[in-house]
N, C-alpha and C positions, 0 to 999 in steps of 0.2 A: 505495502499499502504507500507507503515510504518513497518506491520510486515514480509510481505515479503521480504522486505530489509531487516531485520534486520537477518530472515532466510537464506538469501544468505550471507550475513555477519559473520554471525557464520558458515557457512561450509566452508567459504573460509579459517577463520581464523582456522578451525581445518586442513586445507591442512597445513596452516605455522608449525604445529606442528610435521608432519610427516619427519622423519630421512629419509634422501636422500643421506646423505654422501655416496661417493665411487659408486653411482650409476650413470651410465651412460645416459645421455639423451637420449630420444628416438623421434627421430623426423619422422619416419614413420616404422609402427611395422610390415607392411608384407611382408619386402624383396626385394619386385616388385621393379626394374629399368626400367625405359622408357619403360611405356604402354601405352604411346600416340598413336596414330593411324594417316595417311595420312587422309587429309580432301577430302576426293575424293566424289564426286557427283555417286550416283549408279542409272541408268536410270532404272534399273532391277524395282525398288523400289520406285520410282516418278510416281505420275501421272500427266498424260496431263490436261491441262486447262477443256477440254470436261470431261474428268473421275471426277475430282474434284468437275464440277459441275452437273454431271448426276442425283443425287439424293436432289437436292436444289429445294425446294419451289418458290422463285422466284429469278430471274439472269435479269442482265440489264449490254449489254457491253461486257458479261464477266466475271464480278463479281456477288458476291453472295450479295441480297438483305435481308435486315431485318428493321426489324419497328426502329424505331430512340426511343432514352430512355433518358430521361433528366431528373433530381431529381432536384427541387426546393427544397431550406430552407423555412420553414416555412408552 
């Protein structure tokens, strides 16, 4: 682990040696602005509960039923 840490420190040290005087900071390089979309429900792409459970091997009261998995130490 120490070897990997030393490698990382070496890379960071090399970055500090780069001459960046006169270079403008680039916080965002694509030039895109406000690429967010409205958070809208698209009912055409939404499954009904019956459709979602249609191919389930086991269901109970409208939910998927799966085997319980419990891992114990030791």
